[in-house]
PyMOL commands that place a pseudoatom at each C-alpha (Angstrom):
pseudoatom trace, name=CA, resn=UNK, resi=1, chain=A, elem=C, hetatm=0, pos=[41.019, 86.016, -19.487]
pseudoatom trace, name=CA, resn=UNK, resi=2, chain=A, elem=C, hetatm=0, pos=[37.553, 84.689, -19.586]
pseudoatom trace, name=CA, resn=UNK, resi=3, chain=A, elem=C, hetatm=0, pos=[38.579, 81.180, -20.781]
pseudoatom trace, name=CA, resn=UNK, resi=4, chain=A, elem=C, hetatm=0, pos=[41.401, 78.502, -19.376]
pseudoatom trace, name=CA, resn=UNK, resi=5, chain=A, elem=C, hetatm=0, pos=[44.458, 78.613, -20.251]
pseudoatom trace, name=CA, resn=UNK, resi=6, chain=A, elem=C, hetatm=0, pos=[47.188, 75.577, -20.071]
pseudoatom trace, name=CA, resn=UNK, resi=7, chain=A, elem=C, hetatm=0, pos=[48.066, 77.130, -16.707]
pseudoatom trace, name=CA, resn=UNK, resi=8, chain=A, elem=C, hetatm=0, pos=[45.335, 79.228, -14.979]
pseudoatom trace, name=CA, resn=UNK, resi=9, chain=A, elem=C, hetatm=0, pos=[41.303, 78.521, -14.906]
pseudoatom trace, name=CA, resn=UNK, resi=10, chain=A, elem=C, hetatm=0, pos=[39.730, 81.421, -16.693]
pseudoatom trace, name=CA, resn=UNK, resi=11, chain=A, elem=C, hetatm=0, pos=[37.492, 83.286, -15.057]
pseudoatom trace, name=CA, resn=UNK, resi=12, chain=A, elem=C, hetatm=0, pos=[33.665, 81.868, -16.029]
pseudoatom trace, name=CA, resn=UNK, resi=13, chain=A, elem=C, hetatm=0, pos=[35.338, 78.787, -14.711]
pseudoatom trace, name=CA, resn=UNK, resi=14, chain=A, elem=C, hetatm=0, pos=[36.288, 80.633, -11.169]
pseudoatom trace, name=CA, resn=UNK, resi=15, chain=A, elem=C, hetatm=0, pos=[32.941, 82.113, -11.114]
pseudoatom trace, name=CA, resn=UNK, resi=16, chain=A, elem=C, hetatm=0, pos=[30.972, 78.647, -11.878]
pseudoatom trace, name=CA, resn=UNK, resi=17, chain=A, elem=C, hetatm=0, pos=[33.150, 77.078, -9.171]
pseudoatom trace, name=CA, resn=UNK, resi=18, chain=A, elem=C, hetatm=0, pos=[33.110, 79.077, -6.250]
pseudoatom trace, name=CA, resn=UNK, resi=19, chain=A, elem=C, hetatm=0, pos=[29.152, 80.489, -7.207]
pseudoatom trace, name=CA, resn=UNK, resi=20, chain=A, elem=C, hetatm=0, pos=[28.134, 76.475, -7.061]
pseudoatom trace, name=CA, resn=UNK, resi=21, chain=A, elem=C, hetatm=0, pos=[30.406, 75.965, -4.040]
pseudoatom trace, name=CA, resn=UNK, resi=22, chain=A, elem=C, hetatm=0, pos=[28.486, 78.733, -2.024]
pseudoatom trace, name=CA, resn=UNK, resi=23, chain=A, elem=C, hetatm=0, pos=[25.051, 77.274, -3.200]
pseudoatom trace, name=CA, resn=UNK, resi=24, chain=A, elem=C, hetatm=0, pos=[26.073, 73.919, -2.390]
pseudoatom trace, name=CA, resn=UNK, resi=25, chain=A, elem=C, hetatm=0, pos=[27.037, 75.172, 1.501]
pseudoatom trace, name=CA, resn=UNK, resi=26, chain=A, elem=C, hetatm=0, pos=[24.340, 77.560, 1.667]
pseudoatom trace, name=CA, resn=UNK, resi=27, chain=A, elem=C, hetatm=0, pos=[21.992, 74.317, 0.403]
pseudoatom trace, name=CA, resn=UNK, resi=28, chain=A, elem=C, hetatm=0, pos=[23.504, 72.303, 2.771]
pseudoatom trace, name=CA, resn=UNK, resi=29, chain=A, elem=C, hetatm=0, pos=[23.091, 74.692, 5.789]
pseudoatom trace, name=CA, resn=UNK, resi=30, chain=A, elem=C, hetatm=0, pos=[19.655, 75.546, 4.254]
pseudoatom trace, name=CA, resn=UNK, resi=31, chain=A, elem=C, hetatm=0, pos=[18.753, 71.629, 4.518]
pseudoatom trace, name=CA, resn=UNK, resi=32, chain=A, elem=C, hetatm=0, pos=[19.897, 71.500, 8.149]
pseudoatom trace, name=CA, resn=UNK, resi=33, chain=A, elem=C, hetatm=0, pos=[17.951, 74.383, 8.999]
pseudoatom trace, name=CA, resn=UNK, resi=34, chain=A, elem=C, hetatm=0, pos=[14.666, 72.833, 7.384]
pseudoatom trace, name=CA, resn=UNK, resi=35, chain=A, elem=C, hetatm=0, pos=[14.585, 69.333, 8.478]
pseudoatom trace, name=CA, resn=UNK, resi=36, chain=A, elem=C, hetatm=0, pos=[14.592, 71.136, 12.378]
pseudoatom trace, name=CA, resn=UNK, resi=37, chain=A, elem=C, hetatm=0, pos=[11.136, 72.734, 11.694]
pseudoatom trace, name=CA, resn=UNK, resi=38, chain=A, elem=C, hetatm=0, pos=[7.834, 71.738, 11.948]
pseudoatom trace, name=CA, resn=UNK, resi=39, chain=A, elem=C, hetatm=0, pos=[4.681, 71.902, 9.689]
pseudoatom trace, name=CA, resn=UNK, resi=40, chain=A, elem=C, hetatm=0, pos=[3.638, 74.525, 11.798]
pseudoatom trace, name=CA, resn=UNK, resi=41, chain=A, elem=C, hetatm=0, pos=[6.707, 76.694, 11.632]
pseudoatom trace, name=CA, resn=UNK, resi=42, chain=A, elem=C, hetatm=0, pos=[6.624, 80.263, 9.898]
pseudoatom trace, name=CA, resn=UNK, resi=43, chain=A, elem=C, hetatm=0, pos=[8.934, 79.218, 7.432]
pseudoatom trace, name=CA, resn=UNK, resi=44, chain=A, elem=C, hetatm=0, pos=[8.393, 75.908, 6.958]
pseudoatom trace, name=CA, resn=UNK, resi=45, chain=A, elem=C, hetatm=0, pos=[6.819, 76.195, 3.635]
pseudoatom trace, name=CA, resn=UNK, resi=46, chain=A, elem=C, hetatm=0, pos=[9.102, 79.070, 2.343]
pseudoatom trace, name=CA, resn=UNK, resi=47, chain=A, elem=C, hetatm=0, pos=[12.351, 77.594, 2.757]
pseudoatom trace, name=CA, resn=UNK, resi=48, chain=A, elem=C, hetatm=0, pos=[11.125, 74.499, 1.335]
pseudoatom trace, name=CA, resn=UNK, resi=49, chain=A, elem=C, hetatm=0, pos=[10.241, 76.639, -1.889]
pseudoatom trace, name=CA, resn=UNK, resi=50, chain=A, elem=C, hetatm=0, pos=[13.612, 78.336, -2.007]
pseudoatom trace, name=CA, resn=UNK, resi=51, chain=A, elem=C, hetatm=0, pos=[15.416, 74.771, -1.325]
pseudoatom trace, name=CA, resn=UNK, resi=52, chain=A, elem=C, hetatm=0, pos=[13.636, 73.286, -4.148]
pseudoatom trace, name=CA, resn=UNK, resi=53, chain=A, elem=C, hetatm=0, pos=[14.153, 76.482, -6.595]
pseudoatom trace, name=CA, resn=UNK, resi=54, chain=A, elem=C, hetatm=0, pos=[17.706, 77.044, -4.981]
pseudoatom trace, name=CA, resn=UNK, resi=55, chain=A, elem=C, hetatm=0, pos=[18.095, 73.413, -5.829]
pseudoatom trace, name=CA, resn=UNK, resi=56, chain=A, elem=C, hetatm=0, pos=[16.938, 73.614, -9.824]
pseudoatom trace, name=CA, resn=UNK, resi=57, chain=A, elem=C, hetatm=0, pos=[19.163, 77.022, -10.350]
pseudoatom trace, name=CA, resn=UNK, resi=58, chain=A, elem=C, hetatm=0, pos=[22.288, 75.000, -9.228]
pseudoatom trace, name=CA, resn=UNK, resi=59, chain=A, elem=C, hetatm=0, pos=[21.232, 72.048, -11.358]
pseudoatom trace, name=CA, resn=UNK, resi=60, chain=A, elem=C, hetatm=0, pos=[21.540, 74.504, -14.287]
pseudoatom trace, name=CA, resn=UNK, resi=61, chain=A, elem=C, hetatm=0, pos=[24.687, 76.027, -13.206]
pseudoatom trace, name=CA, resn=UNK, resi=62, chain=A, elem=C, hetatm=0, pos=[26.021, 72.491, -13.116]
pseudoatom trace, name=CA, resn=UNK, resi=63, chain=A, elem=C, hetatm=0, pos=[24.743, 71.743, -16.345]
pseudoatom trace, name=CA, resn=UNK, resi=64, chain=A, elem=C, hetatm=0, pos=[26.954, 75.237, -17.913]
pseudoatom trace, name=CA, resn=UNK, resi=65, chain=A, elem=C, hetatm=0, pos=[29.404, 73.794, -15.739]
pseudoatom trace, name=CA, resn=UNK, resi=66, chain=A, elem=C, hetatm=0, pos=[29.860, 70.770, -17.367]
pseudoatom trace, name=CA, resn=UNK, resi=67, chain=A, elem=C, hetatm=0, pos=[29.255, 72.152, -20.708]
pseudoatom trace, name=CA, resn=UNK, resi=68, chain=A, elem=C, hetatm=0, pos=[31.913, 74.538, -20.355]
pseudoatom trace, name=CA, resn=UNK, resi=69, chain=A, elem=C, hetatm=0, pos=[34.352, 72.173, -19.109]
pseudoatom trace, name=CA, resn=UNK, resi=70, chain=A, elem=C, hetatm=0, pos=[33.857, 69.862, -22.352]
pseudoatom trace, name=CA, resn=UNK, resi=71, chain=A, elem=C, hetatm=0, pos=[34.014, 72.598, -24.556]
pseudoatom trace, name=CA, resn=UNK, resi=72, chain=A, elem=C, hetatm=0, pos=[37.163, 74.355, -22.576]
pseudoatom trace, name=CA, resn=UNK, resi=73, chain=A, elem=C, hetatm=0, pos=[40.624, 73.616, -22.514]
pseudoatom trace, name=CA, resn=UNK, resi=74, chain=A, elem=C, hetatm=0, pos=[41.803, 72.600, -18.665]
pseudoatom trace, name=CA, resn=UNK, resi=75, chain=A, elem=C, hetatm=0, pos=[44.753, 73.522, -17.115]
pseudoatom trace, name=CA, resn=UNK, resi=76, chain=A, elem=C, hetatm=0, pos=[47.825, 71.115, -17.373]
pseudoatom trace, name=CA, resn=UNK, resi=77, chain=A, elem=C, hetatm=0, pos=[47.678, 68.686, -14.111]
pseudoatom trace, name=CA, resn=UNK, resi=78, chain=A, elem=C, hetatm=0, pos=[49.919, 70.238, -11.223]
pseudoatom trace, name=CA, resn=UNK, resi=79, chain=A, elem=C, hetatm=0, pos=[53.215, 68.391, -10.795]
pseudoatom trace, name=CA, resn=UNK, resi=80, chain=A, elem=C, hetatm=0, pos=[53.338, 65.670, -7.962]
pseudoatom trace, name=CA, resn=UNK, resi=81, chain=A, elem=C, hetatm=0, pos=[53.218, 61.641, -8.391]
pseudoatom trace, name=CA, resn=UNK, resi=82, chain=A, elem=C, hetatm=0, pos=[50.960, 59.905, -10.886]
pseudoatom trace, name=CA, resn=UNK, resi=83, chain=A, elem=C, hetatm=0, pos=[49.108, 58.620, -8.128]
pseudoatom trace, name=CA, resn=UNK, resi=84, chain=A, elem=C, hetatm=0, pos=[48.005, 61.871, -6.641]
pseudoatom trace, name=CA, resn=UNK, resi=85, chain=A, elem=C, hetatm=0, pos=[47.156, 62.906, -10.177]
pseudoatom trace, name=CA, resn=UNK, resi=86, chain=A, elem=C, hetatm=0, pos=[44.593, 60.043, -10.503]
pseudoatom trace, name=CA, resn=UNK, resi=87, chain=A, elem=C, hetatm=0, pos=[42.687, 60.910, -7.248]
pseudoatom trace, name=CA, resn=UNK, resi=88, chain=A, elem=C, hetatm=0, pos=[42.464, 64.229, -8.241]
pseudoatom trace, name=CA, resn=UNK, resi=89, chain=A, elem=C, hetatm=0, pos=[40.977, 63.346, -11.519]
pseudoatom trace, name=CA, resn=UNK, resi=90, chain=A, elem=C, hetatm=0, pos=[38.744, 60.933, -9.344]
pseudoatom trace, name=CA, resn=UNK, resi=91, chain=A, elem=C, hetatm=0, pos=[37.639, 63.094, -7.082]
pseudoatom trace, name=CA, resn=UNK, resi=92, chain=A, elem=C, hetatm=0, pos=[36.482, 65.606, -9.475]
pseudoatom trace, name=CA, resn=UNK, resi=93, chain=A, elem=C, hetatm=0, pos=[34.332, 63.056, -11.856]
pseudoatom trace, name=CA, resn=UNK, resi=94, chain=A, elem=C, hetatm=0, pos=[33.322, 61.953, -8.288]
pseudoatom trace, name=CA, resn=UNK, resi=95, chain=A, elem=C, hetatm=0, pos=[32.419, 65.367, -6.944]
pseudoatom trace, name=CA, resn=UNK, resi=96, chain=A, elem=C, hetatm=0, pos=[30.083, 66.163, -10.287]
pseudoatom trace, name=CA, resn=UNK, resi=97, chain=A, elem=C, hetatm=0, pos=[28.573, 62.937, -10.198]
pseudoatom trace, name=CA, resn=UNK, resi=98, chain=A, elem=C, hetatm=0, pos=[27.392, 63.097, -6.517]
pseudoatom trace, name=CA, resn=UNK, resi=99, chain=A, elem=C, hetatm=0, pos=[26.039, 66.794, -7.400]
pseudoatom trace, name=CA, resn=UNK, resi=100, chain=A, elem=C, hetatm=0, pos=[23.658, 65.541, -10.063]
pseudoatom trace, name=CA, resn=UNK, resi=101, chain=A, elem=C, hetatm=0, pos=[23.173, 62.483, -8.196]
pseudoatom trace, name=CA, resn=UNK, resi=102, chain=A, elem=C, hetatm=0, pos=[22.031, 64.550, -5.125]
pseudoatom trace, name=CA, resn=UNK, resi=103, chain=A, elem=C, hetatm=0, pos=[19.606, 67.136, -7.260]
pseudoatom trace, name=CA, resn=UNK, resi=104, chain=A, elem=C, hetatm=0, pos=[18.174, 64.172, -9.183]
pseudoatom trace, name=CA, resn=UNK, resi=105, chain=A, elem=C, hetatm=0, pos=[17.168, 62.513, -5.524]
pseudoatom trace, name=CA, resn=UNK, resi=106, chain=A, elem=C, hetatm=0, pos=[15.971, 66.373, -4.181]
pseudoatom trace, name=CA, resn=UNK, resi=107, chain=A, elem=C, hetatm=0, pos=[13.886, 66.653, -7.668]
pseudoatom trace, name=CA, resn=UNK, resi=108, chain=A, elem=C, hetatm=0, pos=[12.660, 62.994, -6.767]
pseudoatom trace, name=CA, resn=UNK, resi=109, chain=A, elem=C, hetatm=0, pos=[11.601, 64.108, -3.330]
pseudoatom trace, name=CA, resn=UNK, resi=110, chain=A, elem=C, hetatm=0, pos=[10.216, 67.207, -4.276]
pseudoatom trace, name=CA, resn=UNK, resi=111, chain=A, elem=C, hetatm=0, pos=[8.093, 65.651, -7.363]
pseudoatom trace, name=CA, resn=UNK, resi=112, chain=A, elem=C, hetatm=0, pos=[6.679, 62.271, -5.290]
pseudoatom trace, name=CA, resn=UNK, resi=113, chain=A, elem=C, hetatm=0, pos=[3.203, 63.616, -5.153]
pseudoatom trace, name=CA, resn=UNK, resi=114, chain=A, elem=C, hetatm=0, pos=[2.939, 64.280, -8.951]
pseudoatom trace, name=CA, resn=UNK, resi=115, chain=A, elem=C, hetatm=0, pos=[3.220, 68.067, -8.980]
pseudoatom trace, name=CA, resn=UNK, resi=116, chain=A, elem=C, hetatm=0, pos=[5.673, 70.325, -10.467]
pseudoatom trace, name=CA, resn=UNK, resi=117, chain=A, elem=C, hetatm=0, pos=[8.245, 72.121, -8.930]
pseudoatom trace, name=CA, resn=UNK, resi=118, chain=A, elem=C, hetatm=0, pos=[7.970, 75.892, -9.375]
pseudoatom trace, name=CA, resn=UNK, resi=119, chain=A, elem=C, hetatm=0, pos=[11.197, 77.604, -9.577]
pseudoatom trace, name=CA, resn=UNK, resi=120, chain=A, elem=C, hetatm=0, pos=[10.954, 80.845, -7.792]
pseudoatom trace, name=CA, resn=UNK, resi=121, chain=A, elem=C, hetatm=0, pos=[7.082, 80.937, -8.362]
pseudoatom trace, name=CA, resn=UNK, resi=122, chain=A, elem=C, hetatm=0, pos=[7.814, 82.081, -12.201]
pseudoatom trace, name=CA, resn=UNK, resi=123, chain=A, elem=C, hetatm=0, pos=[8.630, 78.374, -14.248]
pseudoatom trace, name=CA, resn=UNK, resi=124, chain=A, elem=C, hetatm=0, pos=[7.140, 75.071, -13.182]
pseudoatom trace, name=CA, resn=UNK, resi=125, chain=A, elem=C, hetatm=0, pos=[9.242, 72.078, -13.615]
pseudoatom trace, name=CA, resn=UNK, resi=126, chain=A, elem=C, hetatm=0, pos=[7.141, 69.060, -14.116]
pseudoatom trace, name=CA, resn=UNK, resi=127, chain=A, elem=C, hetatm=0, pos=[7.071, 66.369, -12.187]
pseudoatom trace, name=CA, resn=UNK, resi=128, chain=A, elem=C, hetatm=0, pos=[7.705, 62.436, -14.004]
pseudoatom trace, name=CA, resn=UNK, resi=129, chain=A, elem=C, hetatm=0, pos=[4.550, 60.753, -15.635]
pseudoatom trace, name=CA, resn=UNK, resi=130, chain=A, elem=C, hetatm=0, pos=[5.503, 58.291, -12.508]
pseudoatom trace, name=CA, resn=UNK, resi=131, chain=A, elem=C, hetatm=0, pos=[6.327, 57.339, -9.036]
pseudoatom trace, name=CA, resn=UNK, resi=132, chain=A, elem=C, hetatm=0, pos=[7.532, 54.641, -7.184]
pseudoatom trace, name=CA, resn=UNK, resi=133, chain=A, elem=C, hetatm=0, pos=[6.157, 53.781, -3.787]
pseudoatom trace, name=CA, resn=UNK, resi=134, chain=A, elem=C, hetatm=0, pos=[7.673, 55.232, -0.914]
pseudoatom trace, name=CA, resn=UNK, resi=135, chain=A, elem=C, hetatm=0, pos=[9.654, 57.409, -3.459]
pseudoatom trace, name=CA, resn=UNK, resi=136, chain=A, elem=C, hetatm=0, pos=[9.700, 60.442, -1.585]
pseudoatom trace, name=CA, resn=UNK, resi=137, chain=A, elem=C, hetatm=0, pos=[10.479, 58.544, 1.870]
pseudoatom trace, name=CA, resn=UNK, resi=138, chain=A, elem=C, hetatm=0, pos=[13.402, 56.477, -0.491]
pseudoatom trace, name=CA, resn=UNK, resi=139, chain=A, elem=C, hetatm=0, pos=[14.898, 59.780, -2.228]
pseudoatom trace, name=CA, resn=UNK, resi=140, chain=A, elem=C, hetatm=0, pos=[15.136, 61.272, 1.191]
pseudoatom trace, name=CA, resn=UNK, resi=141, chain=A, elem=C, hetatm=0, pos=[17.344, 58.716, 2.456]
pseudoatom trace, name=CA, resn=UNK, resi=142, chain=A, elem=C, hetatm=0, pos=[19.105, 59.092, -0.658]
pseudoatom trace, name=CA, resn=UNK, resi=143, chain=A, elem=C, hetatm=0, pos=[19.291, 63.245, -0.502]
pseudoatom trace, name=CA, resn=UNK, resi=144, chain=A, elem=C, hetatm=0, pos=[20.505, 63.018, 3.074]
pseudoatom trace, name=CA, resn=UNK, resi=145, chain=A, elem=C, hetatm=0, pos=[23.494, 60.399, 2.967]
pseudoatom trace, name=CA, resn=UNK, resi=146, chain=A, elem=C, hetatm=0, pos=[24.514, 62.353, -0.960]
pseudoatom trace, name=CA, resn=UNK, resi=147, chain=A, elem=C, hetatm=0, pos=[24.490, 65.973, 0.964]
pseudoatom trace, name=CA, resn=UNK, resi=148, chain=A, elem=C, hetatm=0, pos=[26.560, 65.081, 3.635]
pseudoatom trace, name=CA, resn=UNK, resi=149, chain=A, elem=C, hetatm=0, pos=[28.891, 62.788, 1.357]
pseudoatom trace, name=CA, resn=UNK, resi=150, chain=A, elem=C, hetatm=0, pos=[29.290, 65.855, -0.827]
pseudoatom trace, name=CA, resn=UNK, resi=151, chain=A, elem=C, hetatm=0, pos=[30.179, 68.117, 1.877]
pseudoatom trace, name=CA, resn=UNK, resi=152, chain=A, elem=C, hetatm=0, pos=[32.495, 65.703, 3.383]
pseudoatom trace, name=CA, resn=UNK, resi=153, chain=A, elem=C, hetatm=0, pos=[33.880, 65.510, -0.280]
pseudoatom trace, name=CA, resn=UNK, resi=154, chain=A, elem=C, hetatm=0, pos=[34.325, 68.965, -0.648]
pseudoatom trace, name=CA, resn=UNK, resi=155, chain=A, elem=C, hetatm=0, pos=[36.278, 69.024, 2.636]
pseudoatom trace, name=CA, resn=UNK, resi=156, chain=A, elem=C, hetatm=0, pos=[38.715, 66.751, 1.204]
pseudoatom trace, name=CA, resn=UNK, resi=157, chain=A, elem=C, hetatm=0, pos=[39.037, 68.760, -2.237]
pseudoatom trace, name=CA, resn=UNK, resi=158, chain=A, elem=C, hetatm=0, pos=[39.676, 71.792, -0.173]
pseudoatom trace, name=CA, resn=UNK, resi=159, chain=A, elem=C, hetatm=0, pos=[42.077, 70.270, 2.135]
pseudoatom trace, name=CA, resn=UNK, resi=160, chain=A, elem=C, hetatm=0, pos=[44.150, 68.924, -1.423]
pseudoatom trace, name=CA, resn=UNK, resi=161, chain=A, elem=C, hetatm=0, pos=[43.932, 72.543, -2.484]
pseudoatom trace, name=CA, resn=UNK, resi=162, chain=A, elem=C, hetatm=0, pos=[45.748, 73.783, 0.401]
pseudoatom trace, name=CA, resn=UNK, resi=163, chain=A, elem=C, hetatm=0, pos=[48.029, 71.240, 0.499]
pseudoatom trace, name=CA, resn=UNK, resi=164, chain=A, elem=C, hetatm=0, pos=[48.999, 72.339, -3.036]
pseudoatom trace, name=CA, resn=UNK, resi=165, chain=A, elem=C, hetatm=0, pos=[49.438, 75.977, -2.170]
pseudoatom trace, name=CA, resn=UNK, resi=166, chain=A, elem=C, hetatm=0, pos=[51.423, 75.487, 1.431]
pseudoatom trace, name=CA, resn=UNK, resi=167, chain=A, elem=C, hetatm=0, pos=[53.204, 72.081, 1.018]
pseudoatom trace, name=CA, resn=UNK, resi=168, chain=A, elem=C, hetatm=0, pos=[53.842, 71.992, -2.347]
pseudoatom trace, name=CA, resn=UNK, resi=169, chain=A, elem=C, hetatm=0, pos=[53.943, 75.324, -3.022]
pseudoatom trace, name=CA, resn=UNK, resi=170, chain=A, elem=C, hetatm=0, pos=[52.546, 74.763, -6.764]
pseudoatom trace, name=CA, resn=UNK, resi=171, chain=A, elem=C, hetatm=0, pos=[50.209, 77.054, -7.297]
pseudoatom trace, name=CA, resn=UNK, resi=172, chain=A, elem=C, hetatm=0, pos=[47.404, 75.109, -7.224]
pseudoatom trace, name=CA, resn=UNK, resi=173, chain=A, elem=C, hetatm=0, pos=[44.752, 77.220, -5.036]
pseudoatom trace, name=CA, resn=UNK, resi=174, chain=A, elem=C, hetatm=0, pos=[45.896, 80.720, -6.660]
pseudoatom trace, name=CA, resn=UNK, resi=175, chain=A, elem=C, hetatm=0, pos=[45.129, 79.255, -9.763]
pseudoatom trace, name=CA, resn=UNK, resi=176, chain=A, elem=C, hetatm=0, pos=[41.237, 79.148, -8.783]
pseudoatom trace, name=CA, resn=UNK, resi=177, chain=A, elem=C, hetatm=0, pos=[41.489, 82.334, -7.593]
pseudoatom trace, name=CA, resn=UNK, resi=178, chain=A, elem=C, hetatm=0, pos=[43.019, 84.340, -10.189]
pseudoatom trace, name=CA, resn=UNK, resi=179, chain=A, elem=C, hetatm=0, pos=[42.706, 84.271, -13.796]
pseudoatom trace, name=CA, resn=UNK, resi=180, chain=A, elem=C, hetatm=0, pos=[45.717, 85.044, -16.067]
for i in range(1, 180): cmd.bond("trace and resi %d" % i, "trace and resi %d" % (i + 1))
show_as sticks, trace
zoom trace
């Protein structure tokens, strides 16, 4: 089933979730690798361009995911205490917000010099017509903090899903792997 049901996520939601998860962890790993490179390393420019292009692709996937979430039903909350359900809702919204802020800060780093980002050497994404003093450094600090925050939040999210599957035995994790 492509669409979500009242009990399970559909294949589109599942695909967007796992594709974004893989890309986020891949981008995090690439980012860690990139900060260790010097300007004269052979893959310095290539890794930077790949990171920017994947970041823009991730932004498109994020937008598609938000639109799909708005126009599609969500499965019913898993059984459990109200505080647990509310914390899950807050965590999901926080994950979306941190992802967006992370991508926006990356954009501000990349366009601080007023030049466009060229996505996979095909599509230019223009810079804003203005910038602030030390934009690259400020956005870079924010980007690094948000990247680590997102990874920690994703780990908590994963642990909560595993808890639902193994301790609560409510099929919480299963419904994000298999559509019905």
